[in-house]
Structure formats: structure tokens, C-alpha cells
C-alpha positions in Angstrom: -9.6 -12.5 3.7 -10.2 -10.4 6.9 -6.8 -8.8 6.7 -7.6 -7.7 3.2 -10.6 -5.7 4.5 -8.7 -4.4 7.6 -5.9 -3.6 5.3 -8.1 -1.5 2.9 -9.5 0.5 5.6 -6.1 1.3 7.2 -4.7 1.8 3.7 -7.4 4.4 3.0 -7.0 6.2 6.3 -3.1 6.4 6.3 -3.0 7.3 2.6 -5.1 10.4 3.3 -1.6 11.7 4.6 0.2 10.7 1.5 1.3 7.7 -0.6 4.5 7.4 1.2 2.8 6.8 4.3 0.7 4.0 2.6 3.9 2.3 1.3 5.2 2.2 5.0 2.1 0.9 6.4 1.9 -1.8 3.8 4.9 -3.3 5.6 3.3 -3.5 8.9 0.0 -4.8 7.3 2.0 -7.4 5.4 3.8 -8.4 8.4 0.6 -9.0 10.6 -1.1 -10.8 7.6 1.8 -13.2 7.1 2.2 -14.1 10.6 -1.4 -14.8 11.2 -1.6 -16.7 8.0 1.3 -18.9 9.0 -0.1 -19.4 12.5 -3.4 -20.5 11.0 -2.1 -22.8 8.4 0.6 -24.5 10.5 1.0 -27.9 9.4 -0.7 -27.6 6.0 1.5 -25.2 4.1 5.0 -23.9 4.8 5.0 -20.6 6.7 6.2 -18.7 3.7 3.9 -20.2 1.3 1.1 -19.1 3.8 2.3 -15.7 4.1 2.5 -15.4 0.3 -0.8 -16.5 -0.2 -2.3 -14.3 2.6 -0.2 -11.2 1.4 -1.5 -11.8 -2.2 -5.2 -12.0 -1.1 -4.7 -9.0 1.1 -2.8 -6.7 -1.3 -5.7 -5.7 -3.8 -7.8 -4.6 -1.1 -5.0 -2.6 0.5 -4.0 -1.0 -2.5 -7.6 0.1 -3.7 -8.1 1.4 -0.3 -4.9 3.3 -0.2 -5.4 4.6 -3.7 -8.9 5.9 -2.9 -7.6 7.7 0.2 -4.7 9.3 -1.9 -7.1 10.5 -4.7 -9.5 12.0 -1.8 -6.6 13.8 -0.3 -5.4 15.2 -3.7 -8.9 16.3 -4.7 -9.1 18.2 -1.3 -5.8 19.8 -2.1 -6.5 20.7 -5.5 -4.7 20.5 -8.8 -3.9 24.0 -9.0 -2.2 24.0 -5.8 -0.4 20.8 -6.7 0.7 22.6 -10.0 1.9 25.5 -8.0 4.1 23.1 -5.8 5.4 21.3 -8.8 6.3 24.5 -10.7 8.1 25.9 -7.8 10.0 22.6 -7.1 10.8 21.9 -10.8 11.6 25.6 -11.7 9.2 25.4 -14.7 5.7 26.1 -15.2 3.3 22.9 -15.1 -0.5 23.4 -15.9 -3.2 21.9 -13.7 -4.0 19.1 -16.2 -0.3 18.1 -16.4 0.1 18.3 -12.6 -3.0 15.9 -12.1 -1.4 13.5 -14.8 1.8 13.2 -12.8 -0.1 12.6 -9.8 -2.1 9.7 -11.4 1.1 8.2 -12.7 2.7 8.6 -9.0 -0.5 6.8 -7.7 0.0 3.8 -10.0 3.8 3.6 -9.0 2.8 4.0 -5.2 0.2 1.2 -5.6 2.8 -1.1 -7.3 5.3 -0.4 -4.4 2.5 -1.0 -1.7 1.7 -4.3 -3.2 5.1 -5.4 -3.4 6.1 -4.4 0.0 3.0 -6.0 1.5 3.4 -9.2 -0.4 7.1 -9.3 0.6 6.7 -8.4 4.3 3.9 -11.0 4.6 6.1 -13.8 2.9 8.9 -12.9 5.3 6.9 -12.8 8.3 5.3 -16.1 7.2 8.6 -17.9 7.2 9.9 -16.0 10.4 6.8 -17.3 12.3 7.2 -20.8 11.0 10.9 -20.8 11.9 10.3 -19.6 15.3 8.1 -22.6 16.3 
């Protein structure tokens, strides 16, 4: 539960730099969470199961924090600037409203990737920790 709160704050701060950074950091938070969960629950649950449960508990807080951070960063940039950048990249005109919709869709996809990476890293770290002992 503590790693969920820590993960939410770290997810918020790192996602101010972008959702890709949030996805990368999700792996590190998941690894730490899974390792600690396996150490705490040694003898009661297998390491992989401890990591899975720990990651599943921490993932929602991390994803919410990361999404809020990415939203704040995008609001600071502004949808007209996002639309201009997308228009230049794609070679077609994109309105501010369309750019904002694309951003929200990408935010949902990033949240799914962050949750999957965090839970997988947590499960792997839990299994690795129990195997080391």
C-alpha cells in the first residue's frame, strides 16, 4: 500500500516529462514493489504471487498519478501547440479539439502500458527475490 502512494507521487512527477518516461519508471517502481512484497511475505506466499499482488495494489495509484502529471504537462503546453506539432508531423491540418482527443486517447493507452509494465516487473521481481533465497 505504501508503494502505491510512493508510486503515485513518482508517477506524477516523472509524467510531467511525458508518458513515455512514466512507462519506463513504472518498471522501476514495479521492481521495487515486487521485491519488497516478496521479502515481507516470505513463507506465506510464493515470491511471484507476492509480487503480483503488490503490483496490482500499487498500479492504480501509479497510473492515476502519472495520468494527472501528463494532463498537467499537456495543459501547460496547450492544445493549439500540440495541434501545430501534430499537423507538422503528419502533414495534414489537425484542429486543437482533435489534438486534445488524440492526446486523451494516448493517455489511456499509456496508462494501460504503465499498469502492465508495473505489474509484470513486480511479479518478476517477486519471483526473482524468492529464487535468490
